[in-house]
N, CA, C and O atoms as CSV, one atom per row, in Angstrom:
chain,resi,resn,atom,element,x,y,z
A,1,UNK,N,N,1.058,-1.241,0.449
A,1,UNK,CA,C,-0.425,-0.654,-0.333
A,1,UNK,C,C,0.462,1.056,0.708
A,1,UNK,O,O,0.803,1.359,1.852
A,2,UNK,N,N,0.424,1.939,-1.347
A,2,UNK,CA,C,1.180,3.446,-0.248
A,2,UNK,C,C,0.827,4.480,0.466
A,2,UNK,O,O,1.319,5.561,0.142
A,3,UNK,N,N,0.346,4.454,1.058
A,3,UNK,CA,C,0.385,5.273,2.653
A,3,UNK,C,C,0.804,6.451,2.668
A,3,UNK,O,O,1.956,6.324,2.251
A,4,UNK,N,N,0.598,7.778,2.920
A,4,UNK,CA,C,1.482,8.965,3.131
A,4,UNK,C,C,2.951,9.057,2.025
A,4,UNK,O,O,3.935,9.768,2.224
A,5,UNK,N,N,2.756,8.229,0.992
A,5,UNK,CA,C,3.757,8.081,0.106
A,5,UNK,C,C,3.489,9.625,-1.107
A,5,UNK,O,O,2.358,9.561,-1.590
A,6,UNK,N,N,4.066,10.519,-1.468
A,6,UNK,CA,C,4.263,11.368,-2.341
A,6,UNK,C,C,4.867,11.603,-3.363
A,6,UNK,O,O,6.040,11.607,-2.991
A,7,UNK,N,N,4.850,11.847,-4.640
A,7,UNK,CA,C,5.048,11.376,-5.528
A,7,UNK,C,C,5.528,10.503,-6.522
A,7,UNK,O,O,5.250,9.396,-6.062
A,8,UNK,N,N,6.166,10.307,-7.773
A,8,UNK,CA,C,7.101,9.340,-8.273
A,8,UNK,C,C,7.795,9.105,-8.280
A,8,UNK,O,O,8.709,9.929,-8.297
A,9,UNK,N,N,8.103,7.424,-8.274
A,9,UNK,CA,C,9.464,6.971,-7.954
A,9,UNK,C,C,10.066,7.108,-9.261
A,9,UNK,O,O,11.277,6.886,-9.273
A,10,UNK,N,N,9.491,7.440,-10.452
A,10,UNK,CA,C,10.153,7.155,-11.950
A,10,UNK,C,C,10.600,5.961,-12.272
A,10,UNK,O,O,10.438,5.647,-13.451
A,11,UNK,N,N,11.069,5.266,-11.637
A,11,UNK,CA,C,11.686,4.292,-11.940
A,11,UNK,C,C,13.101,4.358,-11.886
A,11,UNK,O,O,13.768,3.758,-12.729
A,12,UNK,N,N,14.079,5.590,-10.215
A,12,UNK,CA,C,15.024,5.781,-9.986
A,12,UNK,C,C,15.198,5.029,-9.184
A,12,UNK,O,O,14.317,4.183,-9.030
A,13,UNK,N,N,16.908,4.966,-7.939
A,13,UNK,CA,C,16.945,5.265,-6.818
A,13,UNK,C,C,16.455,6.526,-6.516
A,13,UNK,O,O,15.825,7.138,-7.379
A,14,UNK,N,N,16.678,7.082,-5.250
A,14,UNK,CA,C,16.102,8.840,-5.009
A,14,UNK,C,C,17.714,9.331,-5.155
A,14,UNK,O,O,17.548,9.205,-6.368
A,15,UNK,N,N,18.500,9.579,-5.093
A,15,UNK,CA,C,19.369,9.894,-5.256
A,15,UNK,C,C,19.713,10.447,-7.058
A,15,UNK,O,O,20.197,11.503,-7.467
A,16,UNK,N,N,19.221,9.222,-7.810
A,16,UNK,CA,C,19.344,10.059,-9.160
A,16,UNK,C,C,17.946,10.527,-9.559
A,16,UNK,O,O,17.882,11.159,-10.613
A,17,UNK,N,N,16.594,10.273,-8.747
A,17,UNK,CA,C,15.120,10.806,-9.404
A,17,UNK,C,C,15.928,12.419,-8.461
A,17,UNK,O,O,16.251,13.313,-9.243
A,18,UNK,N,N,16.133,12.635,-7.324
A,18,UNK,CA,C,16.834,14.014,-7.339
A,18,UNK,C,C,17.205,15.170,-8.062
A,18,UNK,O,O,16.913,16.314,-8.409
A,19,UNK,N,N,18.001,14.247,-8.095
A,19,UNK,CA,C,19.487,15.393,-9.259
A,19,UNK,C,C,18.444,15.310,-10.842
A,19,UNK,O,O,18.562,16.282,-11.588
A,20,UNK,N,N,17.440,14.125,-11.303
A,20,UNK,CA,C,16.982,14.319,-12.467
A,20,UNK,C,C,16.133,15.554,-12.294
A,20,UNK,O,O,16.158,16.306,-13.269
A,21,UNK,N,N,15.368,15.944,-11.247
A,21,UNK,CA,C,14.289,16.774,-10.814
A,21,UNK,C,C,14.808,18.562,-10.422
A,21,UNK,O,O,14.466,19.732,-10.592
A,22,UNK,N,N,16.047,17.546,-9.685
A,22,UNK,CA,C,16.827,19.748,-10.039
A,22,UNK,C,C,17.502,19.851,-10.998
A,22,UNK,O,O,17.761,21.026,-11.258
A,23,UNK,N,N,18.151,18.737,-12.032
A,23,UNK,CA,C,17.963,19.217,-13.352
A,23,UNK,C,C,16.982,19.745,-13.643
A,23,UNK,O,O,16.899,20.942,-13.368
A,24,UNK,N,N,16.126,19.243,-14.147
A,24,UNK,CA,C,15.012,19.601,-14.572
A,24,UNK,C,C,14.154,20.819,-14.598
A,24,UNK,O,O,13.547,21.568,-15.363
A,25,UNK,N,N,14.489,20.568,-13.109
A,25,UNK,CA,C,14.021,22.649,-12.395
A,25,UNK,C,C,14.685,23.390,-13.087
A,25,UNK,O,O,13.988,23.972,-13.919
A,26,UNK,N,N,16.350,23.784,-13.145
A,26,UNK,CA,C,17.080,24.378,-13.412
A,26,UNK,C,C,16.478,24.922,-15.468
A,26,UNK,O,O,16.220,26.015,-15.973
A,27,UNK,N,N,16.492,23.666,-15.961
A,27,UNK,CA,C,16.791,23.601,-17.334
A,27,UNK,C,C,15.115,24.627,-17.279
A,27,UNK,O,O,15.209,25.577,-18.056
A,28,UNK,N,N,13.679,24.581,-16.522
A,28,UNK,CA,C,12.962,25.273,-16.947
A,28,UNK,C,C,12.401,26.612,-16.578
A,28,UNK,O,O,11.404,27.258,-16.902
A,29,UNK,N,N,14.030,26.881,-15.301
A,29,UNK,CA,C,13.606,28.539,-15.227
A,29,UNK,C,C,15.181,29.237,-16.008
A,29,UNK,O,O,15.413,30.424,-16.237
A,30,UNK,N,N,15.839,28.353,-16.210
A,30,UNK,CA,C,16.775,29.463,-17.023
A,30,UNK,C,C,16.221,29.521,-18.706
A,30,UNK,O,O,16.485,30.522,-19.372
A,31,UNK,N,N,15.330,28.199,-19.403
A,31,UNK,CA,C,15.128,28.013,-20.965
A,31,UNK,C,C,13.218,28.061,-20.678
A,31,UNK,O,O,12.457,27.707,-21.578
A,32,UNK,N,N,12.734,28.516,-19.402
A,32,UNK,CA,C,11.368,29.055,-19.607
A,32,UNK,C,C,9.838,27.932,-19.686
A,32,UNK,O,O,8.620,27.953,-19.511
A,33,UNK,N,N,11.196,26.848,-20.158
A,33,UNK,CA,C,10.361,25.642,-21.224
A,33,UNK,C,C,10.956,24.357,-21.551
A,33,UNK,O,O,11.901,24.295,-22.338
A,34,UNK,N,N,10.424,23.248,-20.952
A,34,UNK,CA,C,11.237,21.799,-21.038
A,34,UNK,C,C,10.555,20.874,-22.373
A,34,UNK,O,O,9.478,21.177,-22.887
A,35,UNK,N,N,10.997,20.262,-22.603
A,35,UNK,CA,C,9.773,19.008,-22.839
A,35,UNK,C,C,10.453,17.877,-22.545
A,35,UNK,O,O,11.639,17.672,-22.807
A,36,UNK,N,N,9.366,16.814,-21.756
A,36,UNK,CA,C,11.019,16.108,-21.781
A,36,UNK,C,C,8.522,15.173,-21.141
A,36,UNK,O,O,7.406,15.681,-21.243
A,37,UNK,N,N,9.096,13.598,-20.540
A,37,UNK,CA,C,8.097,12.274,-21.298
A,37,UNK,C,C,6.572,13.169,-19.480
A,37,UNK,O,O,6.930,13.845,-18.515
A,38,UNK,N,N,5.451,12.806,-19.747
A,38,UNK,CA,C,4.738,13.178,-18.935
A,38,UNK,C,C,4.393,12.717,-17.605
A,38,UNK,O,O,3.363,12.941,-16.969
A,39,UNK,N,N,5.001,12.312,-17.413
A,39,UNK,CA,C,5.126,11.838,-15.494
A,39,UNK,C,C,6.427,13.011,-15.197
A,39,UNK,O,O,6.437,14.075,-14.578
A,40,UNK,N,N,7.006,12.597,-15.612
A,40,UNK,CA,C,8.380,13.890,-15.193
A,40,UNK,C,C,8.014,15.076,-15.161
A,40,UNK,O,O,8.629,15.792,-14.371
A,41,UNK,N,N,7.059,15.621,-15.870
A,41,UNK,CA,C,6.779,17.300,-16.645
A,41,UNK,C,C,6.161,17.119,-15.332
A,41,UNK,O,O,6.212,18.090,-14.577
A,42,UNK,N,N,5.561,16.004,-14.905
A,42,UNK,CA,C,4.183,16.365,-13.433
A,42,UNK,C,C,4.763,16.260,-12.356
A,42,UNK,O,O,4.230,16.588,-11.296
A,43,UNK,N,N,6.025,15.756,-12.455
A,43,UNK,CA,C,6.677,15.370,-11.070
A,43,UNK,C,C,7.328,17.036,-11.105
A,43,UNK,O,O,6.628,17.788,-10.427
A,44,UNK,N,N,8.292,17.591,-11.639
A,44,UNK,CA,C,8.719,18.861,-11.907
A,44,UNK,C,C,8.150,19.645,-11.400
A,44,UNK,O,O,8.531,20.390,-10.496
A,45,UNK,N,N,6.487,19.555,-12.248
A,45,UNK,CA,C,5.885,20.668,-11.986
A,45,UNK,C,C,5.651,21.467,-10.819
A,45,UNK,O,O,5.805,22.626,-10.433
A,46,UNK,N,N,5.076,20.010,-10.290
A,46,UNK,CA,C,5.135,20.708,-8.207
A,46,UNK,C,C,6.272,20.906,-7.582
A,46,UNK,O,O,6.184,21.316,-6.425
A,47,UNK,N,N,7.313,20.730,-8.023
A,47,UNK,CA,C,8.948,21.648,-7.187
A,47,UNK,C,C,8.576,22.624,-7.922
A,47,UNK,O,O,8.093,23.514,-7.222
A,48,UNK,N,N,8.579,22.878,-9.057
A,48,UNK,CA,C,8.823,24.245,-9.324
A,48,UNK,C,C,7.783,24.999,-8.757
A,48,UNK,O,O,8.168,26.036,-8.218
A,49,UNK,N,N,6.646,24.790,-8.726
A,49,UNK,CA,C,5.462,25.529,-8.260
A,49,UNK,C,C,5.294,26.092,-6.796
A,49,UNK,O,O,4.535,26.989,-6.428
A,50,UNK,N,N,6.104,25.418,-6.119
A,50,UNK,CA,C,6.623,25.627,-4.922
A,50,UNK,C,C,7.482,25.993,-4.635
A,50,UNK,O,O,7.647,26.341,-3.466
A,51,UNK,N,N,8.855,26.137,-5.955
A,51,UNK,CA,C,10.068,26.898,-5.954
A,51,UNK,C,C,9.860,28.368,-6.192
A,51,UNK,O,O,10.591,29.269,-5.780
A,52,UNK,N,N,8.673,28.504,-6.974
A,52,UNK,CA,C,8.076,30.016,-7.292
A,52,UNK,C,C,7.390,30.398,-5.889
A,52,UNK,O,O,7.780,31.362,-5.229
A,53,UNK,N,N,6.423,29.629,-5.522
A,53,UNK,CA,C,5.866,30.769,-4.755
A,53,UNK,C,C,6.605,30.781,-3.595
A,53,UNK,O,O,5.734,30.618,-2.741
A,54,UNK,N,N,7.910,30.891,-2.884
A,54,UNK,CA,C,8.616,30.616,-2.206
A,54,UNK,C,C,10.022,32.206,-2.763
A,54,UNK,O,O,10.708,33.100,-2.268
A,55,UNK,N,N,9.801,31.821,-3.561
A,55,UNK,CA,C,10.843,33.166,-4.228
A,55,UNK,C,C,10.174,34.651,-4.574
A,55,UNK,O,O,10.635,35.768,-4.807
A,56,UNK,N,N,9.170,34.215,-4.507
A,56,UNK,CA,C,7.410,35.262,-4.371
A,56,UNK,C,C,7.928,35.967,-3.185
A,56,UNK,O,O,7.355,37.056,-3.224
A,57,UNK,N,N,8.420,35.952,-2.524
A,57,UNK,CA,C,8.531,36.604,-1.062
A,57,UNK,C,C,10.098,37.279,-0.911
A,57,UNK,O,O,10.190,37.906,0.145
A,58,UNK,N,N,11.500,37.291,-1.830
A,58,UNK,CA,C,11.713,37.978,-2.656
A,58,UNK,C,C,12.642,38.391,-0.369
A,58,UNK,O,O,12.906,39.493,0.111
A,59,UNK,N,N,12.761,37.415,0.100
A,59,UNK,CA,C,13.972,37.942,1.370
A,59,UNK,C,C,15.071,37.010,1.307
A,59,UNK,O,O,14.992,35.815,1.023
A,60,UNK,N,N,15.980,37.592,1.564
A,60,UNK,CA,C,17.119,36.430,2.421
A,60,UNK,C,C,16.682,35.082,2.597
A,60,UNK,O,O,17.135,34.104,2.003
A,61,UNK,N,N,15.783,35.092,3.440
A,61,UNK,CA,C,15.706,33.425,4.223
A,61,UNK,C,C,15.138,32.879,2.423
A,61,UNK,O,O,15.921,32.333,1.646
A,62,UNK,N,N,13.527,33.212,2.040
A,62,UNK,CA,C,13.084,33.257,0.761
A,62,UNK,C,C,14.226,32.617,-0.093
A,62,UNK,O,O,14.211,31.426,-0.402
A,63,UNK,N,N,15.560,33.786,-0.579
A,63,UNK,CA,C,16.586,32.795,-1.659
A,63,UNK,C,C,16.991,31.626,-0.308
A,63,UNK,O,O,15.945,30.987,-0.197
A,64,UNK,N,N,17.758,31.200,0.493
A,64,UNK,CA,C,18.378,30.789,1.311
A,64,UNK,C,C,17.437,29.034,1.279
A,64,UNK,O,O,18.152,28.082,1.589
A,65,UNK,N,N,16.329,28.795,1.013
A,65,UNK,CA,C,15.336,28.212,1.349
A,65,UNK,C,C,15.560,27.360,-0.550
A,65,UNK,O,O,15.796,26.165,-0.726
A,66,UNK,N,N,15.395,28.392,-1.652
A,66,UNK,CA,C,15.275,27.609,-3.069
A,66,UNK,C,C,16.425,27.588,-3.182
A,66,UNK,O,O,16.787,26.981,-4.191
A,67,UNK,N,N,17.442,28.114,-2.402
A,67,UNK,CA,C,19.047,27.560,-3.368
A,67,UNK,C,C,19.221,26.001,-2.764
A,67,UNK,O,O,19.858,25.183,-3.426
A,68,UNK,N,N,18.469,25.536,-1.142
A,68,UNK,CA,C,18.884,24.403,-0.775
A,68,UNK,C,C,18.165,23.191,-1.540
A,68,UNK,O,O,18.668,22.100,-1.805
A,69,UNK,N,N,16.235,23.857,-1.974
A,69,UNK,CA,C,15.983,23.364,-3.157
A,69,UNK,C,C,16.695,23.191,-4.727
A,69,UNK,O,O,16.621,22.209,-5.466
A,70,UNK,N,N,17.371,24.426,-4.954
A,70,UNK,CA,C,18.257,23.984,-6.617
A,70,UNK,C,C,19.250,24.630,-6.052
A,70,UNK,O,O,18.910,25.811,-5.980
A,71,UNK,N,N,20.200,24.491,-5.654
A,71,UNK,CA,C,21.822,24.573,-5.921
A,71,UNK,C,C,22.185,25.168,-6.572
A,71,UNK,O,O,23.396,25.271,-6.378
A,72,UNK,N,N,21.849,25.759,-7.405
A,72,UNK,CA,C,22.770,26.927,-8.489
A,72,UNK,C,C,22.098,27.951,-8.530
A,72,UNK,O,O,20.868,27.986,-8.585
A,73,UNK,N,N,22.753,28.772,-8.509
A,73,UNK,CA,C,22.950,30.031,-7.717
A,73,UNK,C,C,22.158,30.978,-9.141
A,73,UNK,O,O,21.013,31.400,-9.303
A,74,UNK,N,N,23.388,31.028,-9.979
A,74,UNK,CA,C,22.257,31.489,-11.314
A,74,UNK,C,C,21.121,30.767,-11.392
A,74,UNK,O,O,20.423,31.458,-10.650
A,75,UNK,N,N,20.593,30.104,-11.657
A,75,UNK,CA,C,19.246,29.867,-11.524
A,75,UNK,C,C,18.270,30.411,-10.466
A,75,UNK,O,O,17.062,30.543,-10.665
A,76,UNK,N,N,18.832,30.677,-9.460
A,76,UNK,CA,C,17.567,31.018,-8.642
A,76,UNK,C,C,17.922,32.765,-8.757
A,76,UNK,O,O,17.315,33.455,-7.939
A,77,UNK,N,N,18.942,33.554,-9.802
A,77,UNK,CA,C,19.464,34.802,-9.455
A,77,UNK,C,C,18.204,34.547,-10.869
A,77,UNK,O,O,17.776,35.663,-11.163
A,78,UNK,N,N,17.821,33.910,-11.385
A,78,UNK,CA,C,17.184,34.561,-12.878
A,78,UNK,C,C,15.712,33.728,-12.746
A,78,UNK,O,O,14.990,33.495,-13.715
A,79,UNK,N,N,15.347,33.235,-11.036
A,79,UNK,CA,C,14.296,32.602,-10.167
A,79,UNK,C,C,13.413,34.241,-9.476
A,79,UNK,O,O,12.287,34.728,-9.576
A,80,UNK,N,N,14.455,34.541,-8.923
A,80,UNK,CA,C,13.625,35.879,-7.902
A,80,UNK,C,C,13.904,36.932,-8.965
A,80,UNK,O,O,12.870,37.014,-9.628
A,81,UNK,N,N,14.786,37.745,-9.420
A,81,UNK,CA,C,14.597,38.968,-10.206
A,81,UNK,C,C,13.688,38.488,-11.806
A,81,UNK,O,O,12.778,39.301,-11.966
A,82,UNK,N,N,13.706,37.772,-12.580
A,82,UNK,CA,C,12.889,38.030,-13.137
A,82,UNK,C,C,11.654,37.146,-13.570
A,82,UNK,O,O,10.719,37.631,-14.206
A,83,UNK,N,N,11.734,35.073,-12.974
A,83,UNK,CA,C,10.000,34.863,-12.810
A,83,UNK,C,C,9.342,35.234,-12.088
A,83,UNK,O,O,8.310,35.887,-12.245
A,84,UNK,N,N,9.928,34.806,-10.983
A,84,UNK,CA,C,8.901,35.459,-9.335
A,84,UNK,C,C,8.269,36.738,-9.614
A,84,UNK,O,O,7.053,36.586,-9.495
A,85,UNK,N,N,8.684,38.417,-10.062
A,85,UNK,CA,C,7.814,39.250,-10.074
A,85,UNK,C,C,7.014,39.068,-11.315
A,85,UNK,O,O,6.245,39.991,-11.587
A,86,UNK,N,N,7.057,37.995,-12.155
A,86,UNK,CA,C,5.481,38.637,-13.208
A,86,UNK,C,C,4.338,37.546,-12.327
A,86,UNK,O,O,3.149,37.624,-12.639
A,87,UNK,N,N,4.714,36.675,-11.370
A,87,UNK,CA,C,4.082,36.287,-11.512
A,87,UNK,C,C,2.863,36.742,-9.397
A,87,UNK,O,O,2.021,36.013,-8.875
A,88,UNK,N,N,3.473,38.346,-8.807
A,88,UNK,CA,C,3.598,39.036,-7.866
A,88,UNK,C,C,1.772,38.468,-7.407
A,88,UNK,O,O,1.590,37.807,-6.384
A,89,UNK,N,N,0.780,38.800,-8.193
A,89,UNK,CA,C,0.213,38.708,-7.898
A,89,UNK,C,C,-1.136,37.449,-8.385
A,89,UNK,O,O,-2.367,37.475,-8.372
A,90,UNK,N,N,0.088,36.260,-8.851
A,90,UNK,CA,C,-1.334,35.101,-8.999
A,90,UNK,C,C,-1.378,34.184,-7.829
A,90,UNK,O,O,-0.460,34.324,-7.021
A,91,UNK,N,N,-1.866,33.685,-7.696
A,91,UNK,CA,C,-1.903,32.787,-6.761
A,91,UNK,C,C,-1.720,31.372,-6.841
A,91,UNK,O,O,-1.803,30.489,-5.987
A,92,UNK,N,N,-1.409,31.355,-8.258
A,92,UNK,CA,C,-1.154,30.003,-8.274
A,92,UNK,C,C,-0.734,29.756,-9.206
A,92,UNK,O,O,-0.047,30.715,-9.558
A,93,UNK,N,N,-0.682,28.361,-10.496
A,93,UNK,CA,C,-0.912,27.909,-10.938
A,93,UNK,C,C,0.382,28.782,-12.151
A,93,UNK,O,O,0.121,28.801,-13.354
A,94,UNK,N,N,1.653,29.409,-11.633
A,94,UNK,CA,C,2.590,29.550,-13.170
A,94,UNK,C,C,3.125,28.213,-13.515
A,94,UNK,O,O,4.303,28.126,-13.169
A,95,UNK,N,N,2.733,27.296,-13.996
A,95,UNK,CA,C,3.072,26.488,-15.017
A,95,UNK,C,C,1.989,25.485,-16.088
A,95,UNK,O,O,0.862,25.466,-15.592
A,96,UNK,N,N,2.030,25.048,-16.793
A,96,UNK,CA,C,0.959,24.156,-17.315
A,96,UNK,C,C,1.903,23.196,-18.308
A,96,UNK,O,O,3.013,23.496,-18.748
A,97,UNK,N,N,1.383,22.335,-18.471
A,97,UNK,CA,C,1.780,21.047,-19.772
A,97,UNK,C,C,0.635,20.761,-20.329
A,97,UNK,O,O,-0.534,20.529,-20.022
A,98,UNK,N,N,1.652,20.887,-21.681
A,98,UNK,CA,C,0.850,20.573,-22.977
A,98,UNK,C,C,1.230,19.541,-23.252
A,98,UNK,O,O,2.448,19.415,-23.123
A,99,UNK,N,N,0.527,18.419,-23.707
A,99,UNK,CA,C,1.045,16.653,-24.248
A,99,UNK,C,C,0.891,17.099,-25.725
A,99,UNK,O,O,-0.024,17.615,-26.367
A,100,UNK,N,N,2.495,16.582,-26.085
A,100,UNK,CA,C,3.253,17.230,-27.770
A,100,UNK,C,C,2.739,15.923,-28.501
A,100,UNK,O,O,2.515,16.029,-29.707
A,101,UNK,N,N,2.529,14.683,-27.877
A,101,UNK,CA,C,2.790,13.378,-28.851
A,101,UNK,C,C,3.737,12.866,-28.509
A,101,UNK,O,O,4.463,13.449,-27.703
A,102,UNK,N,N,4.175,11.197,-29.146
A,102,UNK,CA,C,4.833,10.172,-28.522
A,102,UNK,C,C,6.404,10.537,-29.366
A,102,UNK,O,O,6.885,11.282,-30.219
A,103,UNK,N,N,6.812,9.231,-28.269
A,103,UNK,CA,C,8.696,9.795,-28.549
A,103,UNK,C,C,8.576,8.801,-29.403
A,103,UNK,O,O,7.792,7.886,-29.155
A,104,UNK,N,N,9.242,8.813,-30.413
A,104,UNK,CA,C,9.364,7.893,-31.967
A,104,UNK,C,C,10.232,6.336,-31.256
A,104,UNK,O,O,10.350,5.337,-31.965
A,105,UNK,N,N,10.735,6.369,-29.885
A,105,UNK,CA,C,11.937,5.457,-29.835
A,105,UNK,C,C,11.103,4.519,-28.939
A,105,UNK,O,O,10.973,3.373,-29.371
A,106,UNK,N,N,10.464,4.844,-27.654
A,106,UNK,CA,C,9.648,3.500,-26.804
A,106,UNK,C,C,8.725,4.014,-27.259
A,106,UNK,O,O,8.839,3.217,-28.189
A,107,UNK,N,N,7.557,4.810,-27.637
A,107,UNK,CA,C,5.954,5.570,-27.499
A,107,UNK,C,C,5.131,5.857,-26.247
A,107,UNK,O,O,4.000,5.469,-25.958
A,108,UNK,N,N,6.472,7.084,-25.188
A,108,UNK,CA,C,6.424,7.165,-24.260
A,108,UNK,C,C,5.636,9.074,-24.640
A,108,UNK,O,O,6.120,9.936,-25.373
A,109,UNK,N,N,3.947,9.160,-23.550
A,109,UNK,CA,C,3.809,10.204,-24.277
A,109,UNK,C,C,4.875,11.578,-23.578
A,109,UNK,O,O,5.289,11.876,-22.458
A,110,UNK,N,N,4.978,12.061,-24.776
A,110,UNK,CA,C,5.743,13.794,-23.972
A,110,UNK,C,C,4.835,14.869,-24.184
A,110,UNK,O,O,3.942,15.143,-24.985
A,111,UNK,N,N,5.471,15.474,-23.011
A,111,UNK,CA,C,4.937,17.063,-22.145
A,111,UNK,C,C,5.650,17.728,-22.747
A,111,UNK,O,O,6.782,17.292,-22.956
A,112,UNK,N,N,5.210,19.259,-23.345
A,112,UNK,CA,C,5.797,20.688,-22.609
A,112,UNK,C,C,4.786,21.326,-21.457
A,112,UNK,O,O,3.598,21.646,-21.455
A,113,UNK,N,N,6.348,21.358,-20.029
A,113,UNK,CA,C,6.520,22.197,-19.411
A,113,UNK,C,C,6.592,23.425,-19.818
A,113,UNK,O,O,7.103,23.638,-20.918
A,114,UNK,N,N,6.197,24.290,-19.183
A,114,UNK,CA,C,6.512,25.681,-19.768
A,114,UNK,C,C,5.463,26.912,-18.091
A,114,UNK,O,O,4.599,26.864,-17.216
A,115,UNK,N,N,6.319,27.631,-18.637
A,115,UNK,CA,C,6.136,28.916,-17.083
A,115,UNK,C,C,4.711,29.697,-18.600
A,115,UNK,O,O,4.923,29.894,-19.797
A,116,UNK,N,N,3.228,29.957,-17.661
A,116,UNK,CA,C,2.211,30.409,-18.020
A,116,UNK,C,C,2.443,32.510,-18.036
A,116,UNK,O,O,2.849,33.304,-17.187
A,117,UNK,N,N,1.844,32.687,-19.702
A,117,UNK,CA,C,2.766,33.602,-19.660
A,117,UNK,C,C,2.063,34.860,-18.955
A,117,UNK,O,O,0.906,34.506,-18.723
A,118,UNK,N,N,2.244,36.056,-18.554
A,118,UNK,CA,C,0.820,36.864,-17.598
A,118,UNK,C,C,0.298,38.017,-18.916
A,118,UNK,O,O,0.698,38.482,-19.983
A,119,UNK,N,N,-1.103,38.080,-17.785
A,119,UNK,CA,C,-1.627,38.864,-18.880
A,119,UNK,C,C,-1.610,40.172,-18.138
A,119,UNK,O,O,-1.817,40.502,-16.970
A,120,UNK,N,N,-1.056,41.242,-20.053
A,120,UNK,CA,C,-1.005,42.561,-19.503
A,120,UNK,C,C,-2.079,43.149,-19.120
A,120,UNK,O,O,-2.026,44.284,-18.648
């Protein structure tokens, strides 16, 4: 039974799964969008949404909490100075997942994870 178990295993041991999620979060923050499998996109979305919510606070503590989750100073700077201010008034839902077809090699469902554009 899966009582009180959150998240997806993604078929990886815990250390490799954490490295994969951090790497994908970094790529999403730096490039604004990534294409990956649907399961990976859903898992990364959970983490990025909370990271943006923390970064919106703009305090030194918030920056340190974000740095603990994503240990890349360049990505944190971009998150705090460019991404988070865009969503200052938005109460959540900073990213979206769009299905883009199937991967040619194994037929896995591919999805594009991107930040939602802000309405003017």
